C-alpha positions, 0 to 999 in steps of 0.5 A: 555949562553952556560955555564948557560945551562950547569950548570943547566942540571949538577944542574939537575943531581945532584938534581935527584942523591941526591933525599933524600936531594932534597925532604927534602930541597923542603919540607922545603922551601915549608913550608916556602914559603907556610906559607909566601905567605897566610899570605902576601896575607891577609896583601896585601889584607887588608893593601895594595892593593887598594880598588876596586872602581874606584878612591878609593883616593877620597873616605873619611869618615867625622867624628864628632870630639870632644876632638880629638875622632871620632864620629857620627853625627847629621842630623843637622850637615850633612845637614849643611856640604852638604850645606855648602862645595864645596869639594865633589862630594858627601857627603852620610849620613848612618846608618847600621840597620836590618829589619824585612822581611816578608817571606811566612813562618815567619818574617826574620831579615835582618842584615847588611842592610842599611839606606843611602842618595840617590846615595851611590852605584854610588858614590862607582862605583856599577853596577846594574844587573837591575834597578837603585839607589835611587834617591834624590826625594826619600829622602823626608818623604813619597817618601822614600818606595824604596829599593835596593837589592843586588845579594845574596837577590835578589837570596834569594828571587828567583832570579825573573827577573821580581821583579822590581816594585815588593813590599816587606814588610819591617818592616810592611810596603810596599817597591817598589824594584827599583834596584838589585845590580850586584854581587861585585865590582872590580876584586876580586868581593868584595862586601860591599853591603847591603841586603836591602837598602832603603833611609834615609829620615829625619822627622822634629823632627829628624833635630837637631844638638844634638843627634849623630846617622849617619856615613858619607861618601863622595868622593872629587872632582877631583884635591881636596886634603884631607888637602884642604877638612880639612881645608874647613871643619874646618871653616864649623865646625866653623860657625856651632859652632857659630850658635849652641853654645849649641850643637856644642861648641868644636866639629870639623870635622875629614877627613880620607881616607876610606881604612882601616878606620874602622880597629882597630890599634891593628888588624892592627899591629896584621897582621903585627906581624904574617907577622914578625912571618911567616918571621921568620919561612921562615928564619929558614927554610932557615937556616935549608936548608943551613945547609943541603947543607953545609953538602952535600957540605963537602961530595963533597969535593973531586968532587970539588977538582977534578973539580979544579985541571981539570982548573974550576975557583973559580967562576965557582964552586961558580956559579955551587953550587948557580945554584943548589940552586936556582933550589932547590928553584924554585921547593920549591916555586912552592910547596910552592905556591900551599900550600900556595893556599890550607892554604889561603883557610884554613885561609878564613874559620878560619878567625872570621867574621868582622875581616877583611874589606869586601873589603878584598877578600883573593885571589892570585893574579899576585902581590902575586905571584910575591912576592912570586917568589921574596921570593923564589929567595931570599931564593935561594940566602940566603941558596945557597950562604954559601955552594957556597962560601965554595965549591969555597974555597976548595983548590984542592991539600989539598981537594984530600988528604985523601978523602978531609977531610982536606979542609974547614971542620973546617970553614964549621963546624963552620959556621953551628954551628953559623946557628944552633944558630941563628936558636935557637935564632929565634925560641926562639923569635917566641915560646915566641911571641906564649907563650904571645899570649896564655898567654894572652888568657888564662887571658882573658878566666878567667877575671870576666866578672861580670856576670854568662854565663851558662843557658841563652839565648839571642835574639834581638827585633828591631822595625822600627822608629815609631812602637810605637805611646807612652811610654804607648804602648811600656810599654804595649808591652814589659810586653806582650812579657815578660809575654809570655816567662815567660809561656815557660816551662823550663824558670826560669827567664826573662828580657829586657835590651836595651844593650847587656852584654859582647857587647855594652851598648845601649848608651853612655850618658854625666852626672853630679853629682848633686852638682859636677862640672859643665860643661859650654860646655856640650860636656865636660862632662864625659861619662858613659854607659847607659841602661834601664833593667827590675827588673829581669835582675839581676837574669837572667844574674846572675849579683850581686847586692853587695850594695843597692837594685834592681829594682822592679816593683814599680820603674815605670814611676810614681815613682822617678827615680832610678839608679844602677851604677857599682863598676867601676863607684863608683871607678871612680866617687864617690871616698870618697862619699856616693853614696846613697846620689848622684843624676846623671842628664842626658838628657832624651832619648826619646823612638824611637826618634833620639833626647834628651829631657831635663836633668832629675835626677836619684837617686843612689840606688844599686851598682852592679858587674861590667860587661864587655862590648865590649872589655873584656879587659876594666871595664867601668862605667856604670849605668843601670835605670828601663826599665819602666822609660826610655823605648827603642823600641828596646831591648834584651831578656834574658831568663834563662833556666833549661836545654839547652838554645840553645834547647829553641830557637823555643819555645821562637820564638813561644812565641814572635809570639804569641804577634807579628806575624811581629817581627823577633828574631835577634842575637839568641845565648846563653851567653856561645856563646856570651862569645865564640865569644868575644874572636874569634879575640884573640884566632884566632891569638893565634892559628896562632902564636901557629901553626907557633911557632910549625913549628919553634920548628920542623925545630929547632929540625931537624936542631940541629939533622942534625948538631949532626948527620953530626958531628958524622959521621965526627967524626967517627975515634975520636969516635973509638979511644977514645973508643979504650982508655977506654971511655965508651958509656956514655962518648961518648953520654955525649959529643955529647949531651952537644955539642948540649946542649952548642949550644942551651944554646948560641942560647937560651940566644941570643933569650931573647933579641928578645923575649923581643922585640917581647913582646914590639911590641906585647904589645898593643894587649895582656892583663894581659901580660908584654913585659918581661914575665919571666914565659913565656920566661922560659917556651918556653925556657925550651921546646926548650932546652928540644927539643934541647937535645932530638934531640942531644940525637938521633945521640949521641945514635948512636955514643955511638953504634960505634964499635971501630975497624970498626971506625979505619978501616973506615978511 
């Protein structure tokens, strides 16, 4: 203990004495630890931390499954599952939706609201600020007009302590407030509650096994494993398929843990890759610090030699140097955690909405701090061991000769060169990853979307089930709505579509080609994106009809049913056929009803450009049908404008309310904004990679500059002799730059392998970029090589300015 305290006191004196070196080490390490802490917090909160619910391992998602793909479920399936299964404490069906809430000023569209079986919040373990959860008797039609508010919605409505029992007008009908949720759940206050939650009550016409529209969550009974529940539900699925062969043949059940079940695999992989990238930054920082300390250790050879001559053992010298490194690590790590906290706050603001699960609350907690401490200690050992080992090997006799230049200088210099080579290889690998991400986003931003996004304003009109009594009423409503939009000054084209370009089709429908293959099992039919559009849809969104014709007002409910398919549909399903001689059979969508009718036939009359939906990386087969021939209660309205579309939002809202004073506009956005939002995740990932790569580039430049500068200082006499014998200043400069270029070349060659490995790992997250992208690797290698040359040139310039006589006298 006495020796330890003596080492610490001496180390503190040395740290304070060498303030410049100390500051450089602390700032370099703080940068690496700060970035690592921030990204690890994101990874831990998202992928590793248990969910903030009581017994979270019991919570599962229960999916319908067809051909290995998870799907939503039908009301009939859910009721049968709940009745026949014995593995669950609770089984809840739900659908996320939006409601029109009446307010004093104008109707408000409340999105991310919930319609679910009673007991949802009790199952998750939520606490109530006041009132209660929904009750089983409230899932009966006619008794289902109760609502639970979350804490944020209660505050928005005035934080009324007497709100229980009061009525809110939701979708034009009164609902009684029966509960208000407490703010958040768990230690971090995670909140996945909905602003408004109402009971899910099945009407008789909703109970069928054909129409899949519900999500199911459950809590397993204590002692029941996931495998046991899966085995039981497999048997339940077989029973249902035997009872309803037309709808349920080959449909199974898939039970999965709730944790990250909704997080795409590509996003999970991206998070791990980002953690690996920031780990590279930390490793590069450690290499830089090791080089700094090796250089400082070389300058302290006389001191070490004196200590050895006075009786200090090699172990004591090693321990002393390592203690100094660990003290620097603690100082840098402490500052790094503070920097990480700041970076985390910045990330919380910058991460696009919906990128991470709602349960993932990004806060530093004891676990993250413990990991930061471990990273700090490991960093101290990594950058401290090499200088300590070389200090331990100094021969006291040799170290006292001629200022101590003959001790371990050669071996130390070789190690510093090796570290720089490794640093450059790591930097190239990280730069290549950033380059691939940038190239991918570049490709995505220039993909042919199949439409024009300029001068288009869009918004959504969502109606409650049963709002319209019959299709004729719905048709009149939308005709009046579009006429009102046409009357707005500055609007040139107006259209309604049940889907939303660049985001989603309204439905995915199974189809057959008349005269083509037939399917005894209807679930085996191929799927196609299906949506209804008004005649001016193609003009409004700038979508080209490449062959055939568009829709007209004559394509109405009394006319022949017609369809327009996209080019991808023709390539995929009609290769070698005349598209205009083909008819498609698709189950009829009944407006406003969660069930399908009998199959109807659609004659193909046109082929349109392929419009991207959802993931901009993919072309998907799709078909459009006239709005009048397949009405939808909910629709997106698109307006093409002469001027800035965003400035037309208020006028559009006024026109909507002139037709329907109880409807609210949802998702108001320009198509340019929709396009930008579609790239948010990729752009955010690219920005992080680019940020880490820039830091790595700077650290690599500082590292090679430090090495070359130290080389110049150590070779002052040699340089003086060269110049005394006739070497020009240019020759001396080239000598130093050539050494830097040689190190850079070796590092870049080694880094190519790492770049290819990173490219392969990133492949599933990239678009239009191969694992071996020669242009990217060549570009980042050129940037890194140029940086190394510049970093080498500065010490070389200093070397070339050395006065030979002064250099010779300095020794």
